[in-house]
C-alpha positions as CSV (number, residue, x, y, z in Angstrom):
1,M,-3.8,-34.3,-56.0
2,A,-7.1,-32.6,-55.6
3,T,-5.5,-29.6,-53.1
4,E,-1.9,-29.9,-54.8
5,N,-1.5,-25.9,-55.5
6,K,-5.0,-25.2,-54.2
7,N,-5.2,-23.2,-50.6
8,L,-9.0,-24.1,-49.3
9,S,-9.0,-21.0,-47.5
10,V,-9.1,-19.2,-50.2
11,Y,-12.7,-17.8,-51.0
12,D,-14.0,-14.1,-52.8
13,K,-16.3,-13.2,-49.7
14,T,-18.1,-10.6,-52.1
15,K,-19.3,-13.7,-54.4
16,I,-20.9,-15.5,-51.1
17,P,-24.6,-14.9,-50.0
18,N,-24.5,-13.1,-46.6
19,A,-25.2,-15.5,-44.1
20,K,-26.8,-13.3,-41.3
21,Q,-30.6,-15.1,-41.8
22,L,-29.2,-18.5,-41.5
23,R,-28.6,-21.3,-38.7
24,F,-25.9,-23.4,-38.9
25,G,-25.0,-26.9,-37.2
26,I,-21.7,-28.5,-36.7
27,V,-20.7,-32.2,-36.0
28,V,-17.4,-32.7,-34.5
29,S,-15.5,-36.2,-34.4
30,E,-13.5,-36.3,-31.5
31,W,-11.6,-38.7,-33.1
32,N,-8.1,-37.3,-34.2
33,H,-8.9,-34.2,-32.2
34,E,-6.0,-31.8,-33.1
35,I,-7.3,-32.4,-36.7
36,T,-11.3,-31.9,-36.4
37,E,-10.8,-28.8,-33.4
38,A,-8.9,-27.0,-36.6
39,L,-11.2,-27.7,-39.1
40,F,-14.1,-26.7,-36.4
41,Q,-12.1,-23.6,-35.7
42,G,-12.0,-22.9,-39.8
43,A,-15.6,-23.1,-40.3
44,Q,-16.9,-21.6,-37.7
45,D,-14.5,-18.2,-38.7
46,A,-15.4,-18.0,-42.3
47,L,-19.2,-18.6,-41.2
48,V,-18.8,-15.5,-38.9
49,D,-16.9,-13.8,-41.5
50,C,-19.5,-14.3,-43.6
51,G,-22.0,-12.8,-41.1
52,A,-23.4,-16.1,-39.0
53,L,-24.1,-15.0,-35.8
54,P,-22.2,-17.0,-33.3
55,E,-25.1,-17.9,-31.3
56,N,-26.6,-19.4,-34.9
57,V,-23.8,-21.8,-35.2
58,V,-24.6,-24.8,-33.1
59,R,-22.2,-27.6,-32.2
60,W,-22.5,-30.8,-31.2
61,N,-19.5,-33.7,-30.7
62,V,-19.8,-37.1,-31.4
63,P,-17.0,-39.9,-30.8
64,G,-15.7,-41.1,-34.2
65,S,-16.6,-40.2,-38.1
66,F,-18.3,-43.2,-38.2
67,E,-21.3,-41.7,-35.6
68,L,-21.5,-38.3,-38.0
69,T,-24.2,-39.5,-39.6
70,F,-26.2,-40.1,-36.8
71,G,-25.2,-36.8,-35.1
72,C,-26.1,-34.9,-38.4
73,K,-29.7,-36.5,-38.2
74,K,-30.5,-35.4,-35.2
75,M,-29.3,-31.9,-35.7
76,I,-31.4,-31.8,-38.9
77,T,-34.3,-33.1,-36.9
78,D,-33.8,-31.3,-33.5
79,Q,-32.6,-27.8,-34.3
80,Q,-34.2,-26.6,-37.2
81,V,-31.0,-25.6,-39.2
82,D,-30.5,-24.5,-42.4
83,A,-27.5,-26.0,-42.9
84,V,-24.9,-28.6,-41.2
85,I,-21.3,-29.7,-41.5
86,A,-20.0,-33.1,-40.7
87,I,-16.4,-32.5,-39.1
88,G,-13.8,-35.6,-39.5
89,S,-11.1,-37.0,-39.6
90,V,-9.8,-40.8,-40.4
91,I,-6.3,-41.8,-41.0
92,R,-4.7,-44.8,-42.6
93,G,-3.7,-47.6,-40.4
94,E,-2.5,-50.7,-41.1
95,T,-5.9,-52.3,-41.0
96,S,-8.7,-52.5,-43.6
97,H,-10.8,-50.6,-40.9
98,F,-10.2,-46.8,-42.5
99,D,-11.7,-48.6,-45.5
100,F,-15.2,-49.1,-43.8
101,V,-14.9,-46.3,-41.5
102,C,-14.5,-43.5,-44.6
103,S,-16.9,-45.6,-47.4
104,A,-20.2,-45.9,-44.7
105,T,-19.6,-41.7,-43.2
106,A,-19.5,-40.9,-47.0
107,Q,-22.5,-42.9,-47.7
108,G,-24.5,-41.8,-44.4
109,I,-23.6,-38.4,-45.4
110,K,-25.0,-39.0,-49.4
111,D,-28.2,-41.1,-47.8
112,L,-28.8,-37.6,-45.2
113,N,-28.7,-35.5,-48.3
114,V,-31.1,-37.3,-50.4
115,A,-33.4,-37.8,-47.0
116,Y,-33.9,-34.1,-46.3
117,D,-34.1,-30.8,-47.3
118,V,-31.2,-29.8,-45.4
119,P,-28.0,-29.4,-47.0
120,V,-25.0,-31.8,-44.9
121,I,-21.9,-30.9,-46.1
122,F,-18.5,-33.4,-46.3
123,C,-16.1,-32.1,-44.3
124,V,-14.4,-35.2,-43.9
125,L,-10.6,-35.6,-44.7
126,T,-9.5,-39.4,-45.6
127,D,-6.1,-39.2,-45.6
128,N,-3.5,-41.8,-45.5
129,T,-0.8,-40.0,-43.1
130,L,-1.1,-37.5,-40.3
131,Q,1.1,-34.9,-41.9
132,Q,-1.6,-34.7,-45.1
133,A,-4.8,-33.8,-42.6
134,Q,-2.3,-31.4,-41.1
135,D,-1.9,-29.6,-44.4
136,R,-5.6,-29.7,-44.8
137,S,-6.8,-28.4,-41.3
138,G,-4.7,-25.1,-41.0
139,G,-1.4,-26.1,-43.2
140,R,-0.3,-25.6,-46.5
141,H,-3.3,-26.4,-48.3
142,G,-5.3,-24.1,-46.1
143,N,-8.2,-25.5,-44.0
144,K,-10.9,-27.7,-45.8
145,G,-13.4,-26.6,-43.0
146,T,-13.2,-23.2,-44.1
147,E,-13.9,-24.5,-47.9
148,A,-17.0,-26.7,-46.1
149,A,-18.4,-23.0,-44.3
150,I,-18.5,-21.8,-47.7
151,A,-20.1,-24.5,-49.2
152,A,-22.5,-24.7,-46.1
153,I,-23.6,-21.4,-46.6
154,Q,-24.0,-21.4,-50.4
155,M,-26.0,-24.3,-50.2
156,A,-28.3,-23.1,-47.2
157,V,-29.4,-20.2,-49.6
158,L,-30.0,-22.9,-52.7
159,G,-32.1,-24.9,-50.3
160,R,-34.4,-21.6,-49.4
């Protein structure tokens, strides 16, 4: 697996551009709240650690991962951000609903990246179990939110 023996929270701050002049949007799914809150905290902490001013980080909540695409689109059009991080968590259940939500969310975020000149970072965990999600949101594999924040900084600088 991609995260095997890798801590998602490790980054070399000397290789990351300073984020002081950048404005970020973070759109957070309320579904699987424990996981998405941990991902948000990892993202916010990394942004601030890399120089982002807390007042330049705008957070919006949406009901679930499926709604992230619309939330991110509105963040781009209404908030003049340099990058957006889409945070969600979808955990496989007993039906094919998981496959539809994951596919539509990934496709929607990809479509935003094609349609707009503002990068949207995909920070949606698509795990088979709650334990896998916990491992990637501050557990043994670190925090995917941290990794997404670093990607957001890099892509925001690239987009300028």
